[in-house]
C-alpha positions as a LaTeX table, in Angstrom:
\begin{tabular}{lrrr}
\hline
Residue & $x$ (\AA) & $y$ (\AA) & $z$ (\AA) \\
\hline
Unk1 & 0.12 & $-0.21$ & 0.01 \\
Unk2 & 1.37 & 3.47 & $-0.66$ \\
Unk3 & 2.45 & 5.23 & 2.02 \\
Unk4 & 0.93 & 8.46 & 1.50 \\
Unk5 & $-2.56$ & 7.26 & 0.46 \\
Unk6 & $-2.64$ & 4.97 & 3.48 \\
Unk7 & $-2.57$ & 7.66 & 5.30 \\
Unk8 & $-4.32$ & 10.55 & 3.80 \\
Unk9 & $-8.05$ & 10.70 & 5.44 \\
Unk10 & $-7.73$ & 7.23 & 7.46 \\
Unk11 & $-9.58$ & 5.42 & 4.35 \\
Unk12 & $-8.84$ & 2.35 & 2.00 \\
Unk13 & $-10.07$ & 3.72 & $-0.92$ \\
Unk14 & $-11.82$ & 6.91 & $-2.63$ \\
Unk15 & $-14.82$ & 4.80 & $-3.46$ \\
Unk16 & $-15.51$ & 3.38 & $-0.74$ \\
Unk17 & $-16.10$ & 6.94 & 1.04 \\
Unk18 & $-17.51$ & 8.87 & $-2.02$ \\
Unk19 & $-19.83$ & 6.25 & $-3.62$ \\
Unk20 & $-22.14$ & 6.72 & $-0.57$ \\
Unk21 & $-24.33$ & 9.56 & $-0.93$ \\
Unk22 & $-24.69$ & 10.10 & 2.69 \\
Unk23 & $-21.26$ & 10.77 & 3.45 \\
Unk24 & $-22.15$ & 13.79 & 1.56 \\
Unk25 & $-25.49$ & 14.77 & 3.19 \\
Unk26 & $-24.14$ & 15.04 & 6.88 \\
Unk27 & $-22.39$ & 18.44 & 5.08 \\
Unk28 & $-24.34$ & 19.95 & 2.66 \\
Unk29 & $-22.59$ & 23.41 & 2.68 \\
Unk30 & $-19.14$ & 24.11 & 3.83 \\
Unk31 & $-20.31$ & 26.48 & 6.47 \\
Unk32 & $-21.63$ & 22.73 & 8.09 \\
Unk33 & $-17.69$ & 22.01 & 8.89 \\
Unk34 & $-16.70$ & 23.34 & 11.94 \\
Unk35 & $-13.41$ & 26.40 & 12.03 \\
Unk36 & $-10.99$ & 23.56 & 13.16 \\
Unk37 & $-12.05$ & 20.76 & 10.61 \\
Unk38 & $-9.07$ & 18.46 & 9.36 \\
Unk39 & $-10.81$ & 17.25 & 6.36 \\
Unk40 & $-13.43$ & 17.10 & 4.00 \\
Unk41 & $-15.83$ & 15.58 & 1.49 \\
Unk42 & $-16.80$ & 17.83 & $-0.92$ \\
Unk43 & $-19.05$ & 17.78 & $-4.19$ \\
Unk44 & $-19.07$ & 18.43 & $-7.51$ \\
Unk45 & $-22.46$ & 16.65 & $-9.11$ \\
Unk46 & $-25.54$ & 18.92 & $-10.14$ \\
Unk47 & $-28.44$ & 17.42 & $-7.47$ \\
Unk48 & $-26.03$ & 16.93 & $-4.64$ \\
Unk49 & $-23.48$ & 20.07 & $-5.40$ \\
Unk50 & $-21.93$ & 21.18 & $-1.83$ \\
Unk51 & $-22.62$ & 25.22 & $-1.40$ \\
Unk52 & $-20.66$ & 27.79 & $-0.24$ \\
Unk53 & $-17.21$ & 27.04 & $-2.21$ \\
Unk54 & $-16.16$ & 30.64 & $-1.61$ \\
Unk55 & $-15.83$ & 29.81 & 1.84 \\
Unk56 & $-12.66$ & 27.19 & 1.19 \\
Unk57 & $-9.68$ & 29.39 & 1.55 \\
Unk58 & $-10.85$ & 30.12 & 5.47 \\
Unk59 & $-10.25$ & 26.53 & 6.37 \\
Unk60 & $-6.74$ & 26.94 & 6.84 \\
Unk61 & $-6.47$ & 23.43 & 9.32 \\
Unk62 & $-8.16$ & 21.46 & 6.84 \\
Unk63 & $-4.81$ & 19.53 & 5.11 \\
Unk64 & $-7.09$ & 16.06 & 3.65 \\
Unk65 & $-9.93$ & 16.67 & 1.32 \\
Unk66 & $-12.41$ & 14.05 & $-1.16$ \\
Unk67 & $-13.80$ & 15.19 & $-3.97$ \\
Unk68 & $-16.26$ & 13.77 & $-6.18$ \\
Unk69 & $-17.11$ & 14.69 & $-9.67$ \\
Unk70 & $-15.65$ & 17.75 & $-9.15$ \\
Unk71 & $-14.97$ & 20.12 & $-12.48$ \\
Unk72 & $-12.11$ & 22.91 & $-13.17$ \\
Unk73 & $-13.80$ & 25.86 & $-10.92$ \\
Unk74 & $-14.14$ & 23.48 & $-8.36$ \\
Unk75 & $-10.78$ & 22.64 & $-8.77$ \\
Unk76 & $-9.67$ & 26.21 & $-8.56$ \\
Unk77 & $-11.61$ & 26.90 & $-5.40$ \\
Unk78 & $-9.12$ & 23.82 & $-3.29$ \\
Unk79 & $-6.49$ & 24.39 & $-4.81$ \\
Unk80 & $-6.69$ & 28.09 & $-2.55$ \\
Unk81 & $-7.08$ & 26.25 & 0.69 \\
Unk82 & $-3.67$ & 27.34 & 2.76 \\
Unk83 & $-3.19$ & 23.91 & 4.10 \\
Unk84 & $-4.65$ & 21.44 & 1.78 \\
Unk85 & $-2.29$ & 18.45 & 1.59 \\
Unk86 & $-3.54$ & 15.80 & 0.30 \\
Unk87 & $-6.57$ & 15.84 & $-2.28$ \\
Unk88 & $-8.37$ & 12.29 & $-3.55$ \\
Unk89 & $-10.67$ & 12.93 & $-6.61$ \\
Unk90 & $-13.33$ & 9.88 & $-8.34$ \\
Unk91 & $-15.05$ & 10.96 & $-11.31$ \\
Unk92 & $-13.42$ & 14.68 & $-11.57$ \\
Unk93 & $-15.43$ & 16.36 & $-14.56$ \\
Unk94 & $-11.89$ & 17.33 & $-15.91$ \\
Unk95 & $-8.77$ & 16.50 & $-18.11$ \\
Unk96 & $-6.57$ & 19.33 & $-17.29$ \\
Unk97 & $-5.79$ & 19.69 & $-13.86$ \\
Unk98 & $-3.70$ & 22.71 & $-13.59$ \\
Unk99 & $-5.42$ & 24.58 & $-11.41$ \\
Unk100 & $-4.34$ & 22.07 & $-8.40$ \\
Unk101 & $-0.81$ & 23.81 & $-9.10$ \\
Unk102 & $-1.23$ & 27.25 & $-6.53$ \\
Unk103 & $-2.05$ & 24.21 & $-3.68$ \\
Unk104 & 1.67 & 25.20 & $-2.74$ \\
Unk105 & 1.91 & 22.62 & $-0.09$ \\
Unk106 & $-0.37$ & 20.06 & $-1.96$ \\
Unk107 & 1.75 & 16.31 & $-1.31$ \\
Unk108 & $-0.70$ & 13.54 & $-2.39$ \\
Unk109 & $-3.27$ & 13.34 & $-5.08$ \\
Unk110 & $-5.39$ & 10.20 & $-5.95$ \\
Unk111 & $-7.24$ & 10.25 & $-7.98$ \\
Unk112 & $-9.79$ & 7.56 & $-9.43$ \\
Unk113 & $-11.99$ & 6.82 & $-12.75$ \\
Unk114 & $-11.08$ & 10.16 & $-14.79$ \\
Unk115 & $-12.39$ & 9.79 & $-17.45$ \\
Unk116 & $-11.30$ & 12.04 & $-20.01$ \\
Unk117 & $-7.30$ & 11.83 & $-19.01$ \\
Unk118 & $-5.50$ & 11.45 & $-21.94$ \\
Unk119 & $-2.31$ & 12.63 & $-20.51$ \\
Unk120 & $-0.36$ & 13.41 & $-17.44$ \\
Unk121 & 1.00 & 17.12 & $-18.65$ \\
Unk122 & $-0.78$ & 19.38 & $-16.39$ \\
Unk123 & 0.51 & 17.88 & $-13.64$ \\
Unk124 & 4.35 & 19.14 & $-14.50$ \\
Unk125 & 4.06 & 22.83 & $-12.11$ \\
Unk126 & 3.00 & 20.69 & $-8.87$ \\
Unk127 & 6.39 & 21.66 & $-7.09$ \\
Unk128 & 5.41 & 19.84 & $-3.88$ \\
Unk129 & 3.70 & 16.74 & $-4.93$ \\
Unk130 & 5.30 & 13.47 & $-3.38$ \\
Unk131 & 2.67 & 10.73 & $-4.52$ \\
Unk132 & 0.54 & 10.61 & $-7.54$ \\
Unk133 & $-1.83$ & 7.62 & $-7.76$ \\
Unk134 & $-4.10$ & 7.06 & $-11.17$ \\
Unk135 & $-6.52$ & 5.03 & $-11.94$ \\
Unk136 & $-8.76$ & 3.33 & $-13.81$ \\
Unk137 & $-8.50$ & 6.75 & $-16.42$ \\
Unk138 & $-8.84$ & 4.78 & $-19.06$ \\
Unk139 & $-7.82$ & 7.37 & $-21.75$ \\
Unk140 & $-4.06$ & 7.95 & $-20.47$ \\
Unk141 & $-1.52$ & 7.13 & $-22.92$ \\
Unk142 & 0.59 & 9.95 & $-22.73$ \\
Unk143 & 2.74 & 9.99 & $-18.87$ \\
Unk144 & 4.55 & 13.36 & $-20.49$ \\
Unk145 & 4.71 & 16.09 & $-17.36$ \\
Unk146 & 5.93 & 13.01 & $-14.58$ \\
Unk147 & 10.07 & 14.17 & $-16.25$ \\
Unk148 & 9.16 & 17.94 & $-14.54$ \\
Unk149 & 8.13 & 16.16 & $-11.09$ \\
Unk150 & 11.50 & 14.81 & $-10.01$ \\
Unk151 & 10.64 & 15.11 & $-6.13$ \\
Unk152 & 8.11 & 12.05 & $-6.87$ \\
Unk153 & 7.82 & 9.30 & $-4.06$ \\
Unk154 & 5.36 & 6.99 & $-4.24$ \\
Unk155 & 4.12 & 6.66 & $-7.71$ \\
Unk156 & 0.62 & 4.46 & $-9.01$ \\
Unk157 & $-0.33$ & 4.01 & $-12.77$ \\
Unk158 & $-3.38$ & 1.31 & $-13.41$ \\
Unk159 & $-6.93$ & 0.36 & $-14.17$ \\
Unk160 & $-8.68$ & $-2.81$ & $-14.29$ \\
Unk161 & $-8.34$ & $-6.53$ & $-14.97$ \\
Unk162 & $-9.48$ & $-6.39$ & $-18.15$ \\
Unk163 & $-9.17$ & $-2.80$ & $-19.55$ \\
Unk164 & $-4.99$ & $-2.61$ & $-18.95$ \\
Unk165 & $-3.95$ & 0.76 & $-19.10$ \\
Unk166 & $-2.35$ & 1.78 & $-21.80$ \\
Unk167 & 1.14 & 3.95 & $-22.85$ \\
Unk168 & 3.30 & 5.12 & $-25.26$ \\
Unk169 & 6.69 & 5.39 & $-23.52$ \\
Unk170 & 7.89 & 5.36 & $-19.89$ \\
Unk171 & 10.73 & 7.46 & $-21.08$ \\
Unk172 & 8.76 & 10.11 & $-19.10$ \\
Unk173 & 9.53 & 8.23 & $-15.76$ \\
Unk174 & 13.69 & 7.61 & $-16.03$ \\
Unk175 & 14.31 & 10.55 & $-14.40$ \\
Unk176 & 12.39 & 10.29 & $-10.91$ \\
Unk177 & 15.36 & 9.41 & $-8.84$ \\
Unk178 & 14.10 & 9.64 & $-5.70$ \\
Unk179 & 11.00 & 7.20 & $-6.71$ \\
Unk180 & 10.66 & 4.91 & $-3.72$ \\
Unk181 & 7.43 & 2.47 & $-4.80$ \\
Unk182 & 5.81 & 2.40 & $-8.09$ \\
Unk183 & 2.50 & 0.58 & $-9.25$ \\
Unk184 & 2.69 & 0.01 & $-13.16$ \\
Unk185 & 0.17 & $-2.22$ & $-14.46$ \\
Unk186 & 0.11 & $-0.91$ & $-18.23$ \\
Unk187 & 1.12 & $-2.35$ & $-21.75$ \\
Unk188 & 3.60 & $-0.24$ & $-23.32$ \\
Unk189 & 3.31 & 0.32 & $-26.96$ \\
Unk190 & 7.76 & 0.93 & $-27.31$ \\
Unk191 & 7.78 & $-2.78$ & $-25.44$ \\
Unk192 & 10.37 & $-1.03$ & $-24.06$ \\
Unk193 & 10.85 & $-0.55$ & $-19.85$ \\
Unk194 & 14.69 & 0.62 & $-19.91$ \\
Unk195 & 13.90 & 3.67 & $-18.15$ \\
Unk196 & 12.76 & 2.06 & $-14.78$ \\
Unk197 & 16.81 & 0.82 & $-14.47$ \\
Unk198 & 17.21 & 4.66 & $-13.84$ \\
Unk199 & 15.45 & 4.66 & $-10.46$ \\
Unk200 & 17.66 & 4.42 & $-8.17$ \\
Unk201 & 15.80 & 4.26 & $-5.06$ \\
Unk202 & 13.39 & 2.29 & $-6.11$ \\
Unk203 & 12.33 & 0.29 & $-2.80$ \\
Unk204 & 9.14 & $-1.47$ & $-3.72$ \\
Unk205 & 7.66 & $-2.39$ & $-7.44$ \\
Unk206 & 4.60 & $-3.10$ & $-8.76$ \\
Unk207 & 3.86 & $-4.88$ & $-12.14$ \\
Unk208 & 1.44 & $-7.00$ & $-14.37$ \\
Unk209 & 2.22 & $-10.01$ & $-17.05$ \\
Unk210 & 1.84 & $-7.11$ & $-19.56$ \\
Unk211 & 5.60 & $-6.56$ & $-18.71$ \\
Unk212 & 7.58 & $-8.75$ & $-21.90$ \\
Unk213 & 9.38 & $-11.08$ & $-19.59$ \\
Unk214 & 13.00 & $-10.31$ & $-21.50$ \\
Unk215 & 12.27 & $-6.77$ & $-20.33$ \\
Unk216 & 11.19 & $-8.03$ & $-17.27$ \\
Unk217 & 14.30 & $-10.22$ & $-16.87$ \\
Unk218 & 16.59 & $-6.86$ & $-17.47$ \\
Unk219 & 14.99 & $-4.24$ & $-14.82$ \\
Unk220 & 16.15 & $-7.76$ & $-12.70$ \\
Unk221 & 19.55 & $-7.38$ & $-13.51$ \\
Unk222 & 19.25 & $-3.89$ & $-12.46$ \\
Unk223 & 16.83 & $-3.81$ & $-9.77$ \\
Unk224 & 17.50 & $-5.92$ & $-6.15$ \\
Unk225 & 15.30 & $-8.95$ & $-6.63$ \\
Unk226 & 13.08 & $-7.70$ & $-3.69$ \\
Unk227 & 11.84 & $-4.93$ & $-5.47$ \\
Unk228 & 9.51 & $-6.91$ & $-7.23$ \\
Unk229 & 8.19 & $-10.32$ & $-6.32$ \\
Unk230 & 8.13 & $-11.21$ & $-10.27$ \\
Unk231 & 11.92 & $-11.13$ & $-9.93$ \\
Unk232 & 12.23 & $-14.42$ & $-8.23$ \\
Unk233 & 8.97 & $-15.71$ & $-9.90$ \\
Unk234 & 8.15 & $-14.18$ & $-13.35$ \\
Unk235 & 4.64 & $-16.03$ & $-13.25$ \\
Unk236 & 1.73 & $-16.23$ & $-11.52$ \\
Unk237 & $-0.59$ & $-19.48$ & $-11.52$ \\
Unk238 & $-4.30$ & $-20.49$ & $-12.05$ \\
Unk239 & $-5.97$ & $-23.73$ & $-12.00$ \\
Unk240 & $-7.97$ & $-24.01$ & $-15.11$ \\
Unk241 & $-6.19$ & $-27.05$ & $-17.13$ \\
Unk242 & $-8.66$ & $-28.92$ & $-19.08$ \\
Unk243 & $-7.15$ & $-32.23$ & $-18.24$ \\
Unk244 & $-7.35$ & $-32.12$ & $-14.62$ \\
Unk245 & $-8.92$ & $-29.78$ & $-11.89$ \\
Unk246 & $-6.01$ & $-29.95$ & $-9.57$ \\
Unk247 & $-3.41$ & $-29.35$ & $-12.26$ \\
Unk248 & $-1.22$ & $-25.77$ & $-12.46$ \\
Unk249 & $-1.05$ & $-23.72$ & $-14.80$ \\
Unk250 & 1.49 & $-21.46$ & $-15.46$ \\
Unk251 & 0.77 & $-17.66$ & $-17.05$ \\
Unk252 & 3.92 & $-16.33$ & $-17.73$ \\
Unk253 & 5.26 & $-12.66$ & $-18.58$ \\
Unk254 & 4.28 & $-11.21$ & $-22.67$ \\
Unk255 & 6.18 & $-13.20$ & $-24.77$ \\
Unk256 & 5.37 & $-16.63$ & $-23.64$ \\
Unk257 & 2.49 & $-18.46$ & $-23.64$ \\
Unk258 & 0.33 & $-19.70$ & $-20.65$ \\
Unk259 & 1.15 & $-23.76$ & $-19.99$ \\
Unk260 & 0.00 & $-26.13$ & $-17.60$ \\
Unk261 & 3.36 & $-26.73$ & $-14.92$ \\
Unk262 & 1.53 & $-30.82$ & $-14.36$ \\
Unk263 & 1.32 & $-31.57$ & $-18.19$ \\
Unk264 & 3.92 & $-29.78$ & $-19.49$ \\
Unk265 & 6.94 & $-29.61$ & $-16.55$ \\
Unk266 & 10.00 & $-29.31$ & $-18.79$ \\
Unk267 & 8.41 & $-25.83$ & $-20.02$ \\
Unk268 & 8.81 & $-24.22$ & $-16.71$ \\
Unk269 & 12.21 & $-25.01$ & $-16.13$ \\
Unk270 & 13.00 & $-23.58$ & $-19.88$ \\
Unk271 & 11.06 & $-20.69$ & $-19.12$ \\
Unk272 & 13.27 & $-19.64$ & $-16.09$ \\
Unk273 & 16.23 & $-20.85$ & $-18.00$ \\
Unk274 & 15.52 & $-18.60$ & $-20.47$ \\
Unk275 & 14.94 & $-15.70$ & $-18.28$ \\
Unk276 & 17.99 & $-16.54$ & $-15.99$ \\
Unk277 & 20.13 & $-16.03$ & $-18.90$ \\
Unk278 & 18.50 & $-13.13$ & $-20.16$ \\
Unk279 & 19.35 & $-11.60$ & $-16.66$ \\
Unk280 & 22.60 & $-12.85$ & $-15.87$ \\
Unk281 & 23.69 & $-11.61$ & $-19.47$ \\
Unk282 & 22.45 & $-7.76$ & $-18.29$ \\
Unk283 & 24.05 & $-8.13$ & $-15.12$ \\
Unk284 & 27.25 & $-9.27$ & $-17.26$ \\
Unk285 & 27.59 & $-6.88$ & $-20.11$ \\
Unk286 & 25.84 & $-3.97$ & $-17.46$ \\
Unk287 & 23.93 & $-2.82$ & $-20.29$ \\
Unk288 & 20.49 & $-3.49$ & $-21.06$ \\
\hline
\end{tabular}
């Protein structure tokens, strides 16, 4: 779990809180919050829209805000909150988040179901940002902008199981030398995961099996094995063999077809040997 998002709001996921209308009805207006409030729920949906947005700058002690279906005009008001450090957004109705750059203390942004978001370029001016999570942004394909926030320590980019994130290239990540945690569940058009080798501070890496096995093996040559579970076992398992329910099916990384370990025991050894060969060759040559 990402540290910033685990600590933010004391919550699990934005959807768990924001999808419940009762959470908004407790505070129909900004003025319903006490002067010393530390957290806020805000709604931009027309029929449940929070009233009194112009009062937000006066809540100087609020450091965490969660918003549902916020529009650009709402983000501009939220950005004026002087103590804002963490922001969670569910289904925002914008594709440009540059208005939030005015929030000078903003450290963590968590966005889920941003259906219009296709590029991260609007995050380029976020000078205080330490953590960024983008979940279920189905149109996101351009990671440009990340190279301009080298202070990032945590980054999550992922969609659902059946609709993998599809991005053009990972090159914008290459300069994130302070990145400690990376959740990257995506297909990459150029099939290159080489930019990740430069993440010298990385402590935790979560990939999916859309990463080509050859690229994963090369990453294992440059990053510590403990960084990613797939470096030790570059596959997952499933019980879907047609011959026997007790058999174990191996689901390798991209580039190998899945196979039953019990029906074809030699294939697993062959796969692991090829993975190890590529890893050790990269280590020996110290080159991708």
